N, C-alpha and C positions, 0 to 999 in steps of 0.2 A: 830345404824342407818346404813343401807348399802348405801355406796356411789358409784354411777355409775362412770365408767372410762369416762374421757372426750375424745370424739371422735376426732381422728386426721386423717381425710380422705386424702387419695392421691389425688393429682389433676387430671383432667381428662386425660386420656392416650394419649400421643402424637402419631402422624399418623406414624411415623416411628419405632415405638416400637410394638411387637406382643402382641396380646391378650392372656392371660393365660386361659388355659381350666379349667372350673368350678371344675372338679374333683380334681384340684391341691389344691383347698381350703379344700376339704375333706382330702387330704394327709396332709395339714399343720395342721389342727385341730388333726389329728391322731399322726403326728410327723413332726415337722417343718423340721428337717434334712432330712427326706424322700422326702418332697416336693422340698427341694433345690437340692437334688441329681437328681430328675427326670426332674425337669423344667430348673434349671440353668445349671446342668453339663450334662444333657442329658443321665442319666444312665437309664437303664431298664434290668430286668430279669424276665424270667417267672417262675411261680410256680404253684402248683396244683389249688390254688385259682384263679389266673389270668386266667388260662385256662378254669376253670369252669365258670367264670363270663363272658368271652368272648362267651362261649356257650350259656348262658343264654340270651345274648343280640343279638344272630343270628336273632331272629324273630323281636325284636323290632327295630333293625337298618335298617330294610327294610322300607323305608318311605312309609306311607299309610295317606290319607286324607289330608286336607289343613287347616292351621290356618288362619282365616279371620282376617282383620284389627280390631283393638280394638273397633273402632267406629260402624263396622258392626256386633258386636257381642250383642244380646239380650238375655232376659230371655227364649225365646223359642228355642235359637240354641242349637242343640245337637251336641256336638264336640267330635271326637275320632281321633285325629291326632298323628302319630308316627314318631318318628325320626325328630325332628323338631330343627333346629339350630339357635339361636339367639345370639346376642352379645350386649355388652355395653361398649362404650368408658369411660363412667363414672366410672364404676366399674373396667374397665380393663379386663374384662372376656368375655369369649364365651362359650356357653353351648350347647351340643347336648342332647336334652330332649327326653327320651324314649317314653313318652306318655303325651299328654295334653288333658284333659277332660273339660267340661264345667258344671257349676252348677249355675242356675239361673243368667246368665249373667256374672259370675265371672269364671276364668279359674283355673284348678287344675293340677299343673304338677306331674306326677307319675314317681318315679325312680325306676328302677328294681335292685334287688340285689340277688345275688346267695347265698345259704345257708337258714338257718332257722331264724325266727323271735327270737332275743334274748329276754330273760324274765327279762327285766329292767323296771324301773319306768316309763319311758316316751315311751315305746314300741320300742325304737331303741337307738343306741349309738349316741353321739353328733357328730361325723364327718358325718354320713349318714343324720342325721337331718339337719345340717348346709348345706351339699350339695344340698337337695332339697329345703332349703330356699334360696339359691343363684339363682336357677332357678326362684323361685317366685320373687326375687328382680329385676332379668332381665326382666321378663314379665311386672313387674310394670314400668320399665323404658321405655317399649314400649307402655304404655298406658292402659295395662289390669288391671282389679281388680283381685287381687290374695291375698287371706288371708289364704290359707291353701294348702297343698300338701299332697303327699302319698307316702310311700315306700312298694313296693311289694317284698316280700321275696319268691322266687321260690322254695327253699327248703322246706318250710312248707305251701305254696300256701296261705299265708297270707297277707293281706293288713293292714298297719298301718297309720292311719292319722297323719298329722304334722301340727299343727296350728302355723302360722307365728305371734306368740305374740311378744310384745316388747322386752323381754328377749332373745328370739331366734334371732330376727333381730339384736340386739346389739352384740349378739355373733358372727353372721355371718359376720356383718360388720368389727369387730375387727379381724376376722380370715383373711378377704380380705385384710385389710390394713396391717396386719402382714405379710402376705405372700408377698405382693408388696414391703414391706420395706425390707424383708430379700433378696428378689430378686435383689432389686437395690442396697443393700449394699455390694453385693460381698464377704460376709463372711458367710461360712457354719456354721450352728448351731451346737452345741456340740451334741454328741450323748446321747440318753436316758441312764439313770443310772440303771442298772439291771432291765430293764422293761420286763414285760410278753409280750409285744408286739413284741419284737425283733424275738423270735423263728419262728413266723408265717410270718414274713415279707420277700417279695421276694427278697429285696435288701440287706438282712443281710450279704451276702458274699461280697457286694461291700462297704457297709456302714462300716463294721467292727467295731460295737459299742464297744463290750467288749475288743477288742485288742486294740482300740485307748485309751480307759480309762486306761487299764492296763499298757500301755507304758507311759502314762502320770504320773500315781500315783503308779504303781506297788503294788497294794493292793490285790485285788481278781482276782485269775486266770480266764481267759475268760470261759464262757460257749462254749459248742461244737456247735458253730453257723455256722462257716464258711466252714465246711466240707460238702459238697454235693457229692453224687454219680454221676460221669459223665459217661452217657450211651454213648454219642457220641465219636467217635474215628476217627483219621485221616485215609483217604483212599489214598493210595499211588499207582501210576500206573507208571510202568517203561518199559512196553514192547513197543519195537521200532515200530512206526507207529500205535499205538493203538488209539482208537478213543472213547471219553467219551460223551455219550448222556444221554437224560433223557426220561424215560418212565413213565408217570404218576408220582408217589412219589419216583421212584427208580432212581438211577444213574446206567447206564449200560456201561460197558466196552466192546468194539468190536475189534476184530482182523480179517480183511479179511472179514468183514461183519458178522462175527460170535461172539455172545455173550460168553465172557469167564469168566466174573465176574459181580456181581451187588451188591448194598448196598441201603438201604433205606435211602431218605434224612434226615429224623430225627436223624439217628443213625451217620451221618457224621459230625465231627468238622471241618474238613478242607479237601480240596482235593490237594494232591502233585503230580505234574507231573514232571516226570524226563526224559529228553531228548525230542525226537520227538514224542510228543503225541498231538493229535488233540482233542479240546474241542468245542462243537458247541455252536454258540451264544445263542439259547434258554436255553441251560444248564447254561451257564454263567450267564444269566439274573436270572434264578431261584435260583442260588447260592447267588447271590448279594442280591436278595430280602430276603433270608433267613439269611444273613449276615454270610455265610459261605465263608471264603477266599479261594483263590486258590494260591497255591505256586508253582513258577516255578523254576526249577532246571535243571542243564546239566545232561547228561546221567551219568557223572562221580559223581554226587551228589553235584556240588557247587551251592550254593544257588544264584538265579538270581533276584529274586523279588516275588511280590505277587499281586494279584488283589483282591480288595474288593469292597463293595458298596460305599455309600457316605461317610463313615468314621464316627468316633466318634465326638460328637458335644461338648466335654469338653474343651472349649477354655480356661477356667481358668487353667486347668492343664498344657496345653501347653505353656501358658505365663508364669507360674511359672518355668517350665522346661527351656525355652529360656533364662528367667532372671538368673536363677541359673547357667547356663552354661557359662555365661560372668563373673561370679563371681570366682575369683582364689581360695579364701578361701573355698567356698562351693565345688567346684570341687576337691580340694585337700582333704576335709574331706571325702567326698564320695569315692573317689579313694582309700584312706587308708582303709576305711572299707571294700571294696570289696577285695583288694589285701591280707589284713590280714585273711580274711575269707577263701580266696582261699588257703593260704598256710597252715592254720589250717586244712582244709579239706584234703589237699594233705598229711599231716603228719598222719591224722587218717586213710586215705585209705592205706598209706604205712604200718603202723602198723598192720592193720587188714588183709591184704593180702599178707604179706611177707611169702615166701615159703622156705626160707632157715632155717637152724638151729640157726645161729647166727643173732641178730637183726642188722639191719643197722644203727648202732649207730652214725656214722659220719653224715649220711645224716639227721637223725632225730634231732641231735644237731644243724646242719645248719639250718633247717627249724625253729627250735625253736628260734634261734638267730635272724632269719629273721623276725619272728613275732614281736620281740621286736624291731627290727631295722625299721620296718614299722612305729611305733609310734614316731620315732625320725626324720623322714624325714620331711624337710622344704619346698620341692617343688616336682613338678611331675618328673623332671629328677632323683632326688635322689630316688624317689619311684621306678622308672623303673630299676634303678640299684639294688636295693634291691630285687625287683620281678625276675630280671633275675638271681640272685645269687641262689635264692630259687629254681627256675625252673631248673637250672643246677643240683642242688643237687637231686631234686625229680626225674627228668628223668634219671639220672646217675644211680639211684637205681631201675628204673621202671623195668628193666629185672628181677630182683628178685622176681616180683609178678607174673611172667608168668609160666606156666606149661610148663616144659623143654623137656618132652619125650612124645611120643604117645603110643599106645598100643604095637608096636613093639620095643619100647625102642629107636626109633630114635628122634633127636631132631626136634621139630615141628616149634617153632617160636624163633627168635633170636632178640634182641634189643640192639643197641649200644648207639645211640644218638638220639635226636629229631631233624627232619627236615621236612620242610613243602612243599615247592614247588620246584620240585616234590617230592613226597613221594618216599624214595629210597628202602623201604622194607615194607613187609605186615603190620607190627604193626604200622608204621607211616601212611600207607595208611588207616588203620582203625581209628587212631586217628584223622586225617584230615577230613575223611568222617563224624566221630561222632561230631566233633566240627562245621561242616557244618549244620548238621541237628539240633544241639543245637542252632545255630545261627537263623536258621529258626524258630524253636519254640519260641525262645525269641522275635524275630521280630513280629510274629503274636500275641503273648500275649501281648506285648507293645501297638500294634496298637488297639487291642480289648479294652484295658484299657483306652486309649486315649492319649497316648504318641506320639511324633514323634521319631520312632526308629532310625532315622539318626542324631540325635542331641544328643551327648554324653557329659559326663563330664571328663572322664579319656582318653578314645580313642579319637583322634582327627578327626573332621568330615573330610571325603574325599568323592569325588564322588562315589556314589553307596555303600557306606560303612555304614552299620547299627550300628553306633558307640555306642548308648545306649545298643543295644542288646549285643554287645561285652562287654560293661560295666557290665551288669546285670548278664551275664553268667559267669564271673569270678569265683566266689565261687562254682558254680555248674559244672565246668569243670570236677573236679576229681570225684564228687558225681554222675555225670549221664554219661558224655561222657567216661571218663577213666574207670569207673566201667563197663560200657556197653562192652568196649573192653576187659576187663579182663575176664568177664563172657563168652563173645562169644568165646575167645580163650581157657580158661581153661575148658570149659564145652564141647568143641569139636564142637560147632555150627558152626564155621568157620574153614576151613582147609588149609594148605599151597596151596593145588590145587585149591583154589577158587580165585587165584590172577593171573592176567596178567601182564607180564613185557614188556615194549616196549620204546625205547628211552631213558633209564634211568629212567623211571617212573613206579611205580607199583600201579595197582588199582584192585579193586574187579571185578570179573566177575558178570553176572546177577544173577545166583543162589547164590553166596556167598554174594551179596548185599541184595537179599531178605531175607536171613536168619539173616543178621546183623541188617537189619531195624527191623525185628521182636524182636531181642534182645534189641534194644535201645528203641522201643516203649514199650516193657515189663517193662524196667527199669523206663520209665516215669510214668508208672501205679503203681509202687511199693510204698507201704506206709511207712512213717516215722513218728516219733513222733517230733513234734515242739518243740525245746528246750526251746522257752519262754512261749508258750501257753498251751502246755501239751496235745493237742489233736492230733490224727493220721490224716494224710492227704497224698494223693499221691504227688509225684513230679510234675505231671502235673497240680494239683491243686495248688501246693506250688508256682509255678512260678507266677500265677495271684496273690495270696495273697502278695508276696514279691513285685510285681509291684505296688500293691494298696498301700502298706506300704510306698513305696518310694514317691508316689504322696502325701500321707498325710504329709510326712515330708518336701517336698517341699512346699506344701501350709500352712505349720506352725502348723499343728495340733498335731504333735508329735516332740519332740525335736530332735530326730536323726533317721537315716535310720537304722532299725535293720536288720542285715544280718544274713543269715541262716549258722550256723555251726552244724555239726553232732558230737555226743558224741563218 
């Protein structure tokens, strides 16, 4: 005998709590973790399916017709109302209904779906049937007779009737109560196990289901789910007194009222303005609406800040970040991981790029000892000492990775030691500029994921200092910034004549900066094999993956924050 589940409905929604969209019940039935990510943590990502779905709804989202009151509806009423929004405090839901029709005094909600009708026993999958049933229950709450609905599949132009029988109503109420329980509980559901649903999910690169499962159990390597082709790239404007405007769907850069460059808005991931560059207000509004951040830098490349829209809604992540930042043990554990990964990557870069006949054995041994020394540190001051010794050994050997002679046999670049403010030679100028650009890249990435980039764990918070961005960039200093400097110098992309010396400071001129920026962005687009997950991914995408994994560790989904080290 089949025993029904005992219903445990939530109480009526309090007035100070937001109503949940009915489509979240669809998401919950499909995957509880997906519903939690979208509703509680405010995550969203476009995919081909979401874009096609939005296109299908363009017509039905235009309101047409009127839904009469329930008592005014009789058997002779002919109803055809589009884009009707109704809510229910009892269910805690709000629904925007694509189409409502009438049949002999009853109403029939019709929900539009992109794609073709699936050939399954009940004409549609459970999440879609539950979603239209939710609309029926809300209509019942408003006094309408509603015993069935319909699903219209635009791809095959077929209509599938959905009868609201006892089993479907019970399944729908169970999904509604389950969704509200998960949302109120504040604990993200575990990812699906090796599910065929994941590859088509638009949030797979945010959810990281296989990666989280692998880091918890280390059994099956992840499928290649998180690797997406990034078409959008940063647009960098450094011309003095340039003006950035919008013309339709294009960003246009003007100088003296003449257009000198342009780019399509969908192809721009962020706008980077260096120096005295003017951005019009309508352009800024368009960028914020599309969630395209604007980075502001000095003419010399120092990162000043960024402008974004309303920001990420993931309060849970920032709460976990703040809580962890006040825990000395969490801070030390994270800091030790970042520093050890940076030293390993410094050692790898030194071995790969050494240009002399004899290997820098002393420096390599010092770095190896420093890696072991990191594990023995008991507090952050000790860790800073180990990091400082490793940096001295690494930069002491840095000159051995530089090409020493140009085509005429003359020494092109020379490097004695690392200094920061002001940079005393061209190599230090390049390193400082590269670190500033890497800080900017990490600040934008962390903000996009939902972190506060100014609250760190290793670097202490100071006014205007993106401490978490400085934390996260530690392992990537040698892999991205230092590597870009070496490539630009050794490939001849940047020459000694590209620098200006004044007042004891050395900086790139405009042409040299433009070529080095190209080298740095090319490095971000370079693909590497992830040592844990086995798939290839660009550094640009890798920054986001590492940021999301830090979030998973702070929220307790994975035991440790996995740092990236190259082989």
